[in-house]
C-alpha positions as CSV (number, residue, x, y, z in Angstrom):
1,M,-0.1,0.0,-0.3
2,K,1.5,3.4,-0.6
3,T,1.5,6.2,1.5
4,C,0.6,10.1,1.7
5,I,3.9,12.1,0.8
6,C,2.7,14.8,3.6
7,C,2.0,12.5,6.5
8,K,3.2,9.0,5.5
9,V,-0.5,7.5,6.3
10,E,-1.4,4.6,4.6
11,L,-3.6,5.8,1.8
12,L,-7.1,4.2,0.6
13,R,-8.5,3.7,-2.7
14,Y,-10.6,6.4,-4.0
15,N,-13.4,5.6,-7.0
16,N,-11.2,2.9,-7.8
17,N,-9.0,5.0,-10.0
18,G,-7.1,7.1,-7.1
19,N,-6.1,7.0,-3.5
20,F,-7.2,9.1,-0.6
21,C,-5.3,10.3,2.4
22,P,-7.7,10.4,5.3
23,K,-5.3,12.6,7.6
24,C,-4.8,15.2,5.0
25,H,-7.5,14.5,2.6
26,S,-5.3,14.5,-0.5
27,V,-6.5,12.9,-3.5
28,F,-4.1,11.4,-5.8
29,A,-4.3,9.8,-9.4
30,E,-3.8,5.9,-9.8
31,V,-2.4,6.8,-13.1
32,S,-0.5,10.5,-14.0
33,P,-1.1,12.3,-16.8
34,T,1.4,12.2,-19.7
35,D,3.5,15.5,-20.6
36,E,1.4,15.1,-23.8
37,E,-2.2,14.8,-22.4
38,L,-1.3,17.6,-19.5
39,A,0.0,20.0,-22.6
40,L,-3.0,19.3,-24.9
41,Y,-5.6,19.9,-21.9
42,Y,-4.0,22.9,-20.7
43,K,-3.6,24.1,-24.6
44,N,-7.6,23.5,-24.8
45,F,-8.4,25.0,-21.5
46,N,-6.2,28.4,-22.1
47,E,-7.8,28.6,-25.7
48,G,-11.4,28.8,-24.2
49,Y,-11.4,29.6,-20.4
50,F,-12.0,33.9,-19.9
51,G,-11.6,33.8,-15.8
52,G,-14.6,35.1,-14.4
53,G,-17.1,32.2,-16.3
54,R,-17.6,31.8,-19.6
55,S,-20.7,33.7,-19.4
56,L,-21.0,37.7,-21.1
57,G,-18.8,40.2,-18.7
58,S,-16.6,37.6,-17.6
59,S,-13.6,39.8,-18.6
60,E,-14.8,42.5,-16.7
61,R,-15.5,40.4,-13.9
62,Q,-12.0,38.9,-13.9
63,L,-10.3,42.4,-14.4
64,Q,-12.4,44.0,-10.9
65,Y,-11.3,40.9,-9.1
66,A,-7.2,41.1,-10.2
67,N,-7.4,44.5,-9.1
68,K,-9.2,43.9,-5.7
69,F,-6.6,41.2,-5.3
70,L,-3.4,43.3,-6.0
71,K,-4.8,45.8,-3.7
72,L,-5.0,42.8,-0.5
73,V,-1.7,42.2,-1.6
74,E,-0.3,45.9,-1.3
75,R,-2.4,45.9,2.1
76,F,-0.2,42.8,3.4
77,S,3.1,43.0,1.9
78,N,5.1,45.8,1.3
79,K,7.7,43.7,-1.1
80,K,7.3,44.5,-5.0
81,T,8.1,41.0,-5.8
82,L,5.5,38.5,-6.5
83,I,5.4,34.7,-7.8
84,D,2.2,34.2,-9.3
85,I,1.7,29.9,-9.6
86,G,-1.0,28.7,-12.1
87,S,-2.3,32.5,-13.3
88,S,-3.8,31.1,-17.0
89,T,-5.6,33.8,-18.7
90,S,-5.8,36.2,-15.4
91,P,-5.1,39.8,-15.8
92,F,-3.4,40.1,-12.2
93,P,0.2,39.4,-13.3
94,N,0.2,42.2,-16.0
95,I,-1.9,44.2,-13.8
96,A,0.6,43.6,-10.9
97,Y,3.5,44.6,-13.3
98,S,1.9,47.7,-14.4
99,K,2.1,49.0,-10.6
100,Y,5.7,48.1,-10.6
101,Y,5.8,44.7,-9.1
102,S,8.5,42.1,-10.1
103,V,6.6,39.3,-11.5
104,T,7.2,35.8,-12.3
105,V,4.4,33.7,-13.5
106,V,4.6,29.9,-13.1
107,D,2.3,27.5,-15.5
108,F,1.9,24.9,-17.5
109,I,1.2,26.9,-20.8
110,K,2.9,30.8,-20.7
111,P,-0.1,32.9,-21.3
112,Q,-0.5,34.6,-25.0
113,N,-0.9,37.8,-23.2
114,L,1.6,38.0,-20.6
115,N,3.7,41.1,-20.8
116,P,7.2,40.0,-22.2
117,N,9.0,42.0,-19.4
118,I,7.2,39.4,-16.9
119,T,9.5,36.4,-16.2
120,F,8.0,33.4,-17.1
121,I,8.6,29.5,-15.8
122,G,7.2,26.6,-17.5
123,S,5.9,23.9,-15.1
124,Y,3.1,21.5,-13.9
125,I,5.0,20.2,-10.8
């Protein structure tokens, strides 16, 4: 039986295709997707997803959320450096950069609209 990576508790079966940790509640896939499967998934996801939902006004909601989140970051941090992990199509990294933040984005696929001055690290781990 496999054990959880964080707490070393024995994993339980989950829906006949994965494992579940009863202590930290993590769920692990039985078989991880290949790099090619992940690339195809994220390519399709990024092409069809516009944060804030897929309905009318979604881009405006996404901008409102990004601006609201930046105000929260500014309130609780005096640093002008940040890492955005899994930003997908969010405008947040570009908005933070426009406010003089040094921004690094970590995601599986580089967002098409990402400012070229923002550091991008391609990763899914």
